C-alpha positions in Angstrom: -58.4 -49.0 5.7 -58.8 -46.1 8.1 -57.2 -42.8 7.7 -55.1 -43.4 10.8 -53.6 -46.6 9.5 -52.8 -44.8 6.0 -51.0 -42.0 7.9 -48.9 -44.6 9.8 -48.0 -46.4 6.5 -47.0 -43.2 4.7 -44.7 -42.3 7.7 -43.1 -45.8 7.6 -42.4 -45.5 3.9 -40.9 -42.0 4.2 -38.7 -43.1 6.9 -37.4 -46.2 4.8 -36.8 -43.9 1.9 -34.9 -41.4 4.1 -32.8 -44.1 5.6 -32.0 -45.4 2.1 -31.0 -42.1 0.9 -28.7 -41.5 3.8 -27.0 -44.9 3.3 -26.5 -44.3 -0.4 -24.7 -41.0 0.3 -22.5 -41.8 3.4 -20.0 -38.9 2.9 -22.6 -36.1 3.6 -21.7 -34.0 6.5 -24.0 -33.1 9.3 -25.4 -29.6 9.2 -23.5 -28.4 12.2 -20.2 -28.5 10.4 -21.3 -25.6 8.3 -22.6 -23.3 10.9 -19.5 -21.2 11.2 -18.4 -20.6 7.7 -17.9 -16.9 6.8 -17.4 -16.0 10.5 -14.3 -14.2 11.7 -11.9 -16.4 13.7 -11.7 -13.9 16.5 -14.9 -11.7 16.2 -13.9 -9.4 19.0 -10.3 -8.7 17.6 -9.3 -5.1 17.7 -6.1 -4.5 15.5 -5.5 -1.2 17.3 -5.1 -3.0 20.7 -2.3 -5.2 19.3 0.9 -4.6 21.3 2.9 -7.7 20.1 3.1 -9.8 17.0 4.7 -13.3 17.2 5.2 -15.6 14.3 6.5 -19.0 14.8 7.8 -21.1 12.0 9.6 -24.4 12.3 13.2 -24.5 11.2 13.7 -28.0 9.6 17.4 -27.6 9.2 17.9 -27.0 12.9 15.0 -29.1 14.0 13.6 -26.5 16.3 10.9 -23.7 16.3 12.1 -20.3 15.0 10.2 -17.6 16.7 10.1 -14.0 15.4 8.4 -11.2 17.6 7.7 -7.6 17.3 6.4 -5.7 20.3 5.5 -2.1 21.3 7.7 -1.0 24.2 8.6 2.5 25.4 6.5 4.0 22.6 8.1 2.2 19.7 8.1 -1.2 17.9 11.1 -3.3 18.4 12.3 -6.9 17.7 13.3 -8.7 21.0 14.7 -11.6 19.1 17.2 -9.2 17.5 18.3 -7.5 20.7 15.4 -4.9 20.5 16.3 -3.5 17.1 13.7 -0.8 15.9 11.0 -2.3 13.7 10.8 0.5 11.1 8.5 -1.3 8.7 5.2 0.1 9.9 3.6 -1.2 6.6 4.5 -4.8 7.4 3.0 -4.3 10.9 -0.2 -3.0 9.4 -0.4 -5.7 6.8 -0.1 -8.5 9.2 -2.8 -7.1 11.4 -5.0 -6.5 8.5 -4.6 -10.1 7.2 -5.7 -11.4 10.7 -8.6 -8.8 11.0 -10.0 -9.5 7.6 -9.6 -13.4 7.7 -12.8 -15.3 7.6 -13.5 -18.9 7.9 -13.7 -20.6 4.6 -14.8 -24.0 3.5 -14.3 -26.6 6.1 -11.8 -29.3 5.0 -11.4 -31.4 8.1 -12.4 -32.0 11.7 -9.6 -34.6 12.3 -6.2 -34.1 14.0 -4.9 -36.9 11.7 -5.2 -34.5 8.8 -2.8 -31.8 10.4 0.2 -33.1 8.5 -1.7 -33.3 5.2 -2.7 -29.7 5.4 0.5 -28.4 7.0 -1.4 -27.1 10.1 0.6 -28.7 12.8 1.6 -26.6 15.7 5.3 -25.4 15.4 5.4 -25.1 19.2 4.3 -28.6 19.9 7.5 -30.4 21.0 5.9 -33.8 20.5 5.5 -33.3 16.8 9.1 -32.4 16.1 7.9 -30.0 13.4 6.1 -32.7 11.3 3.7 -30.9 9.0 4.1 -27.6 11.1 2.7 -24.3 9.8 3.2 -20.7 10.8 1.7 -19.8 14.1 0.6 -16.2 14.3 -0.1 -14.7 17.7 -1.2 -11.1 18.5 -1.5 -9.9 22.1 -2.5 -6.7 23.8 -0.4 -4.7 26.2 -1.5 -6.8 29.1 -0.3 -10.0 27.4 -3.8 -11.2 26.6 -4.2 -13.2 23.4 -6.2 -11.2 20.7 -5.8 -13.8 18.0 -3.8 -17.0 17.6 -3.9 -18.9 14.2 -1.8 -21.6 12.4 -1.4 -20.9 8.7 -0.8 -24.0 6.8 0.0 -25.2 3.2 -1.3 -23.6 0.1 -4.5 -25.4 -1.2 -3.3 -27.5 -4.2 -4.5 -26.1 -7.4 -6.0 -22.9 -5.7 -3.5 -20.1 -5.8 -3.8 -17.6 -2.9 -5.9 -20.1 -0.7 -4.4 -21.6 2.5 -5.3 -24.0 5.2 -5.9 -22.3 8.5 -6.9 -23.5 12.0 -7.1 -22.3 15.5 -4.6 -24.1 17.9 -7.4 -24.9 20.3 -9.4 -26.6 17.5 -9.0 -29.5 15.1 -11.1 -27.9 12.5 -9.2 -26.9 9.3 -10.6 -24.4 6.8 -9.5 -23.3 3.3 -9.2 -19.6 3.4 -8.3 -17.0 0.8 -5.8 -14.3 1.7 -2.3 -12.9 1.0 0.0 -15.0 3.1 3.1 -13.2 1.8 2.7 -10.7 4.7 3.1 -13.4 7.3 6.9 -13.2 7.5 9.5 -14.3 10.0 12.3 -12.7 8.0 14.1 -9.9 9.8 14.6 -7.9 6.6 10.8 -7.7 6.1 10.3 -5.9 9.4 13.1 -3.2 9.4 14.2 -0.3 7.3 16.8 -2.1 5.1 18.1 1.1 3.5 21.1 1.3 5.6 22.7 4.7 4.8 19.6 6.5 3.7 21.7 8.1 1.0 20.9 9.3 -2.5 23.7 8.7 -5.0 23.4 12.3 -6.3 24.3 13.6 -2.8 27.9 12.0 -2.8 30.6 14.4 -3.6 33.7 12.6 -2.3 34.7 9.1 -1.5 37.8 8.1 0.3 38.9 4.4 0.2 41.5 4.0 3.0 42.9 0.6 2.5 44.9 0.2 5.7 45.0 -3.0 7.7 45.5 -3.9 11.5 48.3 -6.0 12.8 46.3 -8.2 15.1 49.2 -9.2 17.2 50.5 -5.7 17.9 47.0 -4.0 17.4 48.6 -1.3 15.3 47.4 0.3 12.2 49.5 -0.6 9.1 49.0 2.1 6.4 48.0 1.2 2.8 47.0 3.0 -0.2 44.4 5.8 0.2 42.3 6.6 -2.9 40.1 9.7 -3.2 37.5 10.1 -5.7 35.9 13.4 -6.3 32.9 14.6 -8.4 33.1 18.1 -10.2 30.3 20.4 -11.0 29.5 18.4 -14.2 29.0 15.3 -12.1 32.2 13.7 -13.6 34.4 11.5 -11.2 38.1 11.9 -11.1 40.9 10.2 -9.0 42.8 12.7 -6.8 46.5 12.7 -8.1 45.3 11.7 -11.5 46.2 8.7 -13.6 48.9 7.8 -16.0 49.0 8.8 -19.6 48.1 5.3 -20.7 45.5 4.9 -18.0 42.0 6.0 -17.3 39.5 5.9 -14.5 37.1 2.9 -14.8 33.8 4.9 -14.4 31.8 1.8 -14.5 33.4 0.6 -11.4 33.0 4.1 -9.8 29.3 4.1 -10.8 28.9 0.6 -9.1 30.3 1.9 -5.8 28.0 4.9 -5.9 25.0 2.7 -6.6 25.9 0.2 -4.0 26.3 2.9 -1.4 22.9 4.4 -2.3 21.3 0.9 -2.1 23.4 -0.6 0.7 21.1 -3.2 2.3 20.9 -4.2 6.0 21.2 -7.9 6.4 21.5 -8.3 10.1 22.6 -6.4 13.3 24.2 -6.9 16.7 24.0 -4.5 19.6 27.2 -2.9 20.8 28.0 -3.5 24.5 26.4 -0.9 26.8 28.5 2.2 27.3 30.9 1.4 24.5 30.6 4.9 23.0 31.3 6.6 26.3 34.3 4.2 26.7 35.8 5.1 23.3 35.4 8.8 24.1 37.2 8.1 27.3 40.1 6.4 25.7 40.5 9.1 23.0 40.7 11.7 25.6 43.6 9.8 27.1 42.0 8.7 30.4 42.8 5.3 31.9 40.4 2.4 31.7 39.7 -0.4 34.2 39.7 -4.1 33.7 35.9 -4.2 33.3 36.0 -1.6 30.7 38.7 -3.4 28.9 36.5 -6.5 28.7 34.0 -4.6 26.6 36.7 -4.0 24.0 37.1 -7.8 23.5 33.7 -7.6 21.7 35.2 -5.1 19.2 38.2 -7.3 18.4 36.1 -10.5 17.9 34.4 -8.9 14.9 37.3 -7.1 13.4 37.4 -3.7 15.1 40.2 -2.4 17.1 41.4 0.7 19.1 44.8 1.5 17.5 47.1 4.5 17.9 47.5 6.6 14.8 51.1 7.1 13.9 50.6 10.6 12.5 48.2 12.2 15.1 49.3 9.9 18.0 45.6 9.7 18.9 43.8 6.4 19.6 41.3 5.8 16.8 38.9 3.1 15.8 40.5 0.9 13.1 39.1 -2.1 11.3 40.9 -5.1 9.8 39.6 -4.4 6.3 40.1 -0.7 6.2 37.4 2.0 5.9 35.5 4.2 3.5 34.7 7.9 4.2 32.0 9.8 2.3 31.2 13.5 1.9 27.9 14.7 0.7 26.7 18.0 -0.7 24.4 18.6 2.3 27.4 18.6 4.7 26.7 15.1 6.0 29.8 12.8 6.3 29.8 8.9 6.7 32.6 6.6 8.0 32.2 2.9 7.2 34.6 0.5 9.1 34.8 -3.0 7.5 35.2 -5.9 9.9 35.3 -9.7 10.1 33.6 -12.2 7.8 30.4 -13.7 9.2 28.9 -16.9 7.7 25.3 -18.2 8.0 21.6 -17.6 7.4 20.9 -13.8 7.5 18.1 -14.5 10.1 20.5 -16.3 12.3 23.2 -13.5 12.7 21.3 -11.1 14.9 21.5 -12.2 18.5 19.0 -15.1 18.2 19.3 -17.9 20.9 22.1 -20.2 20.0 23.7 -17.8 17.6 27.5 -17.2 18.1 28.3 -13.8 19.5 31.4 -12.0 20.9 34.5 -14.2 20.9 32.6 -17.2 19.3 31.6 -15.1 16.3 35.2 -14.3 15.4 36.6 -17.9 16.0 37.9 -19.8 13.0 36.7 -23.4 12.5 37.5 -26.2 10.2 34.4 -26.1 8.1 34.4 -25.3 4.4 32.9 -22.0 3.2 30.2 -24.0 1.6 29.4 -25.8 4.9 29.3 -22.5 6.8 26.6 -20.9 4.6 26.3 -17.5 3.0 29.2 -15.0 3.5 28.5 -11.6 5.0 30.6 -8.9 6.5 30.5 -6.7 9.7 30.4 -3.0 9.2 30.4 -0.2 11.8 29.1 3.1 10.7 29.4 6.7 12.0 28.0 10.0 10.7 29.1 13.6 11.1 28.7 17.1 9.6 31.1 19.3 7.7 29.9 22.7 6.9 32.7 23.4 4.5 31.0 21.0 2.1 28.1 23.6 1.7 30.5 26.1 0.4 31.5 29.5 2.1 29.0 31.4 4.0 27.7 34.7 2.2 29.8 37.6 2.8 28.0 40.7 4.2 28.1 43.7 1.9 30.4 46.6 3.2 28.7 49.6 4.7 28.6 52.6 2.2 31.1 55.4 3.1 30.0 59.1 3.1 33.1 60.0 1.1 32.1 57.6 -1.7 28.7 59.4 -2.2 29.7 62.9 -1.5 30.3 63.9 -5.0 27.3 62.0 -6.4 24.2 63.9 -7.7 20.9 63.4 -5.8 19.7 61.1 -8.6 23.0 59.0 -8.4 22.8 58.9 -4.6 19.2 57.6 -4.8 20.3 54.8 -7.3 23.3 53.9 -5.2 21.0 53.6 -2.1 18.6 51.3 -4.0 21.6 49.2 -5.2 22.9 48.9 -1.6 19.5 48.0 -0.3 19.1 45.1 -2.9 22.6 43.9 -2.0 21.7 43.7 1.7 18.3 42.0 0.9 20.2 39.4 -1.4 22.8 38.9 1.3 20.2 38.3 4.0 18.3 35.9 1.8 21.4 33.9 0.9 22.4 33.9 4.5 19.1 32.5 5.5 19.3 29.8 2.9 22.9 28.9 4.0 21.8 28.8 7.7 18.8 26.6 6.7 21.0 24.2 4.9 23.5 24.1 7.8 20.6 23.3 10.2 19.2 20.6 8.0 22.6 19.0 7.5 23.4 19.0 11.2 20.0 17.6 12.0 20.2 14.8 9.4 23.8 14.0 10.7 22.6 13.8 14.3 19.6 11.7 13.2 22.0 9.2 11.4 24.5 9.2 14.2 21.9 8.2 16.8 20.6 5.5 14.4 24.2 4.1 13.9 25.3 4.6 17.5 24.1 1.3 19.2 24.7 -1.3 16.5 27.2 -3.3 14.5 25.6 -3.9 11.1 25.9 -6.9 8.7 26.0 -6.5 4.9 26.4 -9.0 2.2 29.8 -10.1 0.9 28.8 -8.9 -2.6 28.3 -5.4 -1.4 31.5 -5.4 0.5 33.6 -6.6 -2.5 32.0 -3.8 -4.6 33.1 -1.2 -2.1 36.4 -2.6 -1.1 38.6 -1.7 -4.1 42.2 -1.0 -4.8 43.9 1.3 -7.4 44.2 -1.5 -9.9 40.4 -2.1 -9.6 39.5 1.5 -10.3 42.2 2.3 -12.9 42.3 0.5 -16.3 44.6 0.8 -19.4 43.3 3.5 -21.7 42.0 2.3 -25.0 44.2 3.3 -27.9 42.6 5.8 -30.1 43.4 5.1 -33.8 43.8 8.0 -36.2 43.1 7.7 -40.0 46.9 8.1 -40.6 47.6 5.2 -38.2 45.0 3.0 -39.7 46.5 3.6 -43.2 49.9 2.8 -41.8 48.8 -0.3 -40.2 46.7 -1.5 -43.3 48.3 -4.4 -45.1 50.2 -3.5 -48.2 49.0 -4.8 -51.7 50.5 -8.2 -52.5 51.5 -8.9 -48.9 
C-alpha cells in the first residue's frame, strides 16, 4: 500500500470518528456563540454623557407599560412623569448609570425568541405581547436624544442569587449576568429626597395643633380646639394652659408627634397651578380676581384646601378641611402644615401620571370600598417662614462710660475700668456677630424651604397624618394614682377578713 493511499485512509477514519463524536453530543454549541462573553453590552457607553434615564416596567394590574423617566433639563434632574418634580437622589442616578456601565455579557443562555417568557426578558413596550414575560427596559440617552444604552433586565436566575437574565432589545440573545438589580427602580420614592421637612427633632420648640374645620358649603372656617405644646430649657414638653389635677400629658404621644415630624416621608406630589401663589397674595391684599383666576382656585377645593375669611382678623387665609399644624424651631424657622383630602391608591400613581385623576376628579367620592381603592394617603400643603424672636433677644450694646463716673477714680481704677469697658464691648460685638449669623442662617434656611414647598402639594401616608392630627383627649391621659405607704396599709385586707 502506497503512502498516498495510507494518508487518504487515515483522513477518512478521522472524519468518521469526528462525525460520530458530533452525533453523540448533539447539544454542543457552535464556537461563534461564545465569541462575545465578557464584553460590554455597549462598549462606547459614556455615563457622563447621559442626559436621561428611562426605566419601563409592565404594570400587570393595569395591563399597560409603566414608564419612569428622569432627565436633565435647565441644569437640573427632574421627573417628567411626576410633573418635573426635582430628582434629588443623585446617588440613585449614579448607581443606575454605574450598573449599566459595569455590566458585562455573561453566560449565554439562549438565542431563541421563544425563551423570552421563560427568562422574563420580554419587551414591556411591545404592545403585541400584552406584558407576557416582560422585564424592565432601561434606556439611557444623551442630550441630543441619541441612545447610549438600551437593555432589558429579566428574572433572577433560579438558584443563583444576584444573577439576572439580560438582553438587548435588538437581539434574541439572552445572557445570565451578575449585578445589583436593586438600583434599577421605577419607584418615585427612590429618586427623590423623601425627607419632606428636613427637620431635626431637637430643633422643635413649639407645636400648635389648630383643629378647625371648613364648612364646605359656605367656605367658612369653623373654629375648633387649639393645642399648644412647648418645650422648656430641660427639653420637657408641656401643654399651654396646663392639665387637670387628675390628668397628665401623654409624653409618649408627644414623642411620637416629634419623631413623625422629623421623619415625615414624601409619598407623592402634585404641582400647584401656575401663578397660584401670586393669586393668593392678590386675594389677601383685597384685590378683585377674574373668572380665569377663580378657576385656578377650584384645584384647591378639590383636594381639601380653601380660601376662607378669618373671623378675627377679617383677612382671607388659606384653610384646610382637616386643620393645620404650626411649628416653631430654635433656629427661627417656622412651618405651617395644612392637611387636606384623603387620596387612595398606589403611591406611584398619585403624582400626575397619565390616567391618574387630578383636579376635580381627585376629590370626587365614589362607591368603591376603602379596600378596593387601595392604600390611603393624605394631601398636605406646606409653607415656611422665619421668626427672629425664636432666637431670643438681640445683644444690648453697653452704655458709653460717663466722665462724671470716672472723675473720682484713681489712675489705677480708671485703667481697670477702661479694660472692663473694652472687654464688655468686645463681648457685645462677638455676641452680636453670633446673633446676626444665626439670623442670617435662619432666614436662608427658611427661604430655601419656602422655595422648595412653593410649587407643590405633597402626599403623606395616612399613618403619619393620624399621628400628627391629635385632639386634647389624645394628648392628655388620667394621672396614675401614686400610692403612699399609709394608703397601702389602709387598703390592705384586715386579718380574718
